[in-house]
N, C-alpha and C positions, 0 to 999 in steps of 0.2 A: 105438723105431723104429731099424732098422739102416741102414747106409750104402746097401744095395741099394735101399731105398725111395727114397732121395734120387736115386740114379742113374735109377730109373724115372721119377721126377717130372721131372727135367731132360730126359730123353730124350723124354718125352711132350710137354713144352712146345715143344721145338725139332724135333719129329719130321719135319715137312715140309721144313724147311731141311736137316736131316741127310740125308734121302733124296734131296733135290735135288742136294746136293753129290756124293753117291755116283754118281748117274746121270750127271751132267755129266762127272765124271772118267772114267767108263767110256766115254762117247761120244767125248769129245775126246782123252783120252790113249790109251785102248785102240783107239778107232777110228783115231786118227792113226797108230799103229804098223801097223795093218792097211793103211792107205793107203800107208805107206812100202813095205810088201811088194808092193802092187799096182804102185807106181811102179817098183820094181826089176824086176819081171817084164816090164813094158812096155819097159824099157831092154834087158833080156836078149833079148826078142823082136825088138827093133829090130836088134840085132847079128846076129840070125839071118835077117833079112829079105832078100829079093832086092834091094831098093833099096839097103841098106847094102853088100851084096856087089858091086853095080855101082859104088858109090862107091869101093870098095877098089881098083878097077882104075885109078883116077886117082891118079898119084903124088903130086899136091899135096894130096889129101884122105885119103890112105891112113893108117890107124891100124895100128900094130904089134901083134902078138899080146900083147905085154907091156902095152901101153896098154889094150887091151880087157880083159885079165885084171884089171888094176888098177882099172878103172872099175867092174867087177862085184864086186870084193872089198869086203866089209863090214867096217869097223873102227869102233871107238868113240872117244869123246874121249880124247886121249892127248897126252903131251909130244912135240913134234916131229911134229905131225899131218901126214899125207901127203895133200895136197890132191887128188891124182889118184885117190884111193880114194873109195868110197861111205861117207861118215861117218854113222853113226847116233847122233844126240845124245840120244835117249830123251826129248826135251822140246820141241823146236822144231816143234810141230804147228800146224796151222791152228786158230785160235781159242784157242790155249794161253794167250795173255795174259788171256783172260777168266777162267781158273781162278785167277788171282792175286786176283781180287775176292772169291772164295768164302770164304777164311779171314778176310778183313777183315769181311765181312758177318756171319760166324758169331761172331767176337769182339765185334763191335759189338752184335749182338742179345743176347748173354749179359750184357753190363754196361750199355752206354749205352741199348740198346733196352729192357732191363728197367726202367731208371730212367725212360725216357720213357713207358712204359705203366704206371708206378706199381706194378709187380709186385715191386720190390725190397723193399718193406716187408713184403709177405707172405712172401717168401723168407727174410728175416732173422728173421721171427717163427716159423719152423719150429724144432722141437726138435733142431736140429743146430748144431754149432759153426760159426763163420765159416770156420775152416780147412777143415772138411769140405766146406762149400758151394763154396768157390773151387777146392779140389782136384777136386771132382766136375765143375765147369764146365770146368776145364783138361783133366782126364782125358777127358771126353766129346769135347771138340773134338780133342784129340790122337789118340784112338783112331779117330775118324771120318776125319780127314785121312790118317793112316797106312794105314788099311784101304782107303780109296778109292784112294789113290795106288798102293799095293802090288798090290791085286787088278787094277786097270786095267792096270798095267804088265805084270804076269805074263800076263794074258790077251792083251794086245796083242803082247807079245814071242813068246808061244807061236804066235800066228797068223803073225807075221812069219817065225819060224824054219821053219815048215812051207811057206812060199812061197819060201824061199831055200835052195838046196842047201847041204849042210854044207861042201863044199870051198871055198865062197866066204865062209864065216864065219870071220873072223880078229879077233874082238873081244878086246882086252886088258882082261880084267875087273879087273886090279889098278888100272887107271885109270878104266875105265868105272863100276866099283862106287862109287868116291868121287864121281864126277859125278852118279850116280843119287841117292846119299844127300844130296848138296848140294842137288839140286833139291827133294827132300823137305823139307829144312831150311828152304828158302825159304817154303814154305806154313806150316810150324810157326812160323817167325819172324813172319810177317805176322799169324797168329792170336794169338800171345802178346803182340805189341806193340799189337795192336788192343785187347785186354783191358786192358793196362797203360795205354794212352792214355785209355780210358774211365774208369779209376779216377782218373787224375791230372787230367783235364779234365772238369769236372762238367756242362757243357752239351753237347747233342747235336751241333749244327752245328759249334762250335769243335773238338770231338773229331774229326769227319770232316775238318775243315780241317787239323788237325795230322797225321792219317794220310796225307792227300794230300801234305803237305809232306815227310813221310818218304820217300814213293815218289819224289818229284821230287828231293829232296836226294841220294838214293842214286845217281841217274843222273849227277849232277854231282860227286859226292864225289871220285872218282879224279882228275879234272882239276883240282880245287881243292886237293887235298892233295899231288899229285905234285911241285909245286915245293919244298915243305918236305922231302919224301923225297929229292929230288935234292940238297938242301943237306946234309942230315944223313947220308944213306947213298948217296953217289954211285956207289960200286962195286957195292953190292948191287942198286941200281935197274937197272943194266945187265945183271946176271946173272939176277935173279929176275923172275917175272911177277907184279908187284904188283897188276895190275888184277884178278886172280882174288880177291885178298883184299878188294877193295871191291865184289865182286859178291854179297855175302851175301843181298841181297833181290832178286836178278835170276836168272831161270831161265836156265840155261846159263852162269851167271857163272863157275863153276869149269870153264873151258874146257879145261884141261889134265888134269882128273881127278886132282888132288893132294889129299893129306891135310891140308895146312896150311889152306887156305880152309875146309874142312869143320870143322876144329877151331875156327876163329874163329866160325863160325856156331853151333856147339854151345855155346860160352861165352856168346855173346849170348843164345841161347835160354834157358839156365839162369839168367842174370841177369834176364831179363824175367819168367820164371816165379817166381823168388824174390821179386822186387820186387812182383809182382802179389799173391802170397800175403800178404806183409807189409802192403801197403797195404789189402787187403780186410779183414784182421783188425782194422785200426785205423780203418776207414771209419765215418763217422757218417752215418746216414740223414737226420738233421736238416739236414745241410749239402749234401745232394745237389743242391740247386738253385743252389749257388754255382758260379761259373766255375772256381774253384780250391778244391776241397774241402780240400786240404792246403795251408794257407797257406805252410808252410815250403818247398814245392816250386814256389811260384809263379814265382820268378825263374829257377829251373832250367829250367822249361818255356819261359819267355819267351826265355831265352838260347839254348836249343836251337833254337827257331824262328828267331831272328835269325841264328844261325849257318848254318842251311840257306839262308835268304834271302841271306846274304852270299856263300855259295858260288855260288848261281845268278847273282846280279848280277855278281860278279867275272868269271865265265866269259863272260857275255853282253857285258860291257864290253870284253873283250879281242877285238880283231878277228882274223879267220882269216887267217893268213899265206898260205894257198893261194889266197885270193880277192883280197886287196889287195896282197900282196907284202911287207907289213910289219905289225907289231903295235904297238899303243900301249904294251904292256908288253914291255920288251926283256930282262928278266932275271928269274930266280926270286925274287930279293930284292925287286925292285920289285913283283912280283905279290903277295908276302906283305904288303908295306906297303899295297898297295891294299886287300887283304882286311881288314887291321887298321883302316884308316880307315873303310871301309864299316861294319864291325861296331860301331865306336865311335860313329859317327853314329846308327846305328839304335838302339843301346842308350840314348843320350842322349834320342832322340825317345821311346822307350818309357817312360823314367823320367818325362819331362815329361807325357806323356799319362796315365800312371798317377796322378800327383799331381793333375792336373786332374779326373780322374774321381772320385778320393777326395774332393776338395773339393765336387764337385757332389753326390755321394752322401751326404756327411756335413757339411752346412753348419755353420759355427760358430754356437753359440747366443749370441745377443746378449742382454746383460743389459737388463732392462726396469726403468726407474726407477719406484719407487713414488711415487704422487702424495701 
């Protein structure tokens, strides 16, 4: 049996999910760009309407020809973004947040879902190496996401460009291109980390819990790490947009369209793929019911979860200066100390709970005296 047979088998197994992903990308992403073109035309028609021309006679409401031209000029994500222009982000569409769930569901179905339905034993029994199986799963998911994203984007932009005259299109593709690739990498990262989490965490619900924590932790990561960056690299923090480097899992996170954030995403993606291949080749089907199939990674996963919880709790404990006029944490050093204390307490609690559960699960055998 050749590898094409394995690809057909995997595609047939997840065909409905793969087709659903493609259709939703086409509707939300492609349709979103079409909606952007419609909105631009409405704005253009407004500037040509008699109502607007009447407003132009009022000196207090009059817009200069430069302002009108700038409002109709379409630009993409770029460094030093001009806020008086029509910025096309290629991602911030209505319901675009729902698309983030699709790669998670796909990765979950290929590993955790397969384990839940007990199909993993059948897959591992096929006359293919484990390396071929995991490469097929990863390849099928990557091809689906890349094709869905690219085709939807091309169709949507083709419609948008036909609705906006060429003289108003001033997109700097040297920045917009990296922003588009970074948005694609978000979907690929969520898919690869979903598969990796399904391999590291053996139970279905805990795996979903860890994936949810990853999404939550990314939201708070920049605010939690910024104090450390301010201490280590004070000058660089003022010059560079570090927030883009913490937007690896956020659509539109690479707001300036730079190469650096995309490179960080690419490295994370390759690490996730490499770790998934390595763990799948060493995975034991007899241990798929355990919470941690790989005992050596148990405390790595627990520490990672506690680190995310520490980030969230430390941010929530710090009051907002704009609301109360003061903050409980007055310096970056104090904030780092607060994080260290919270993480240490959580780690101690986790160790204690782990020992209690181990004692309950494996009670000591008491010796029975022979009469």
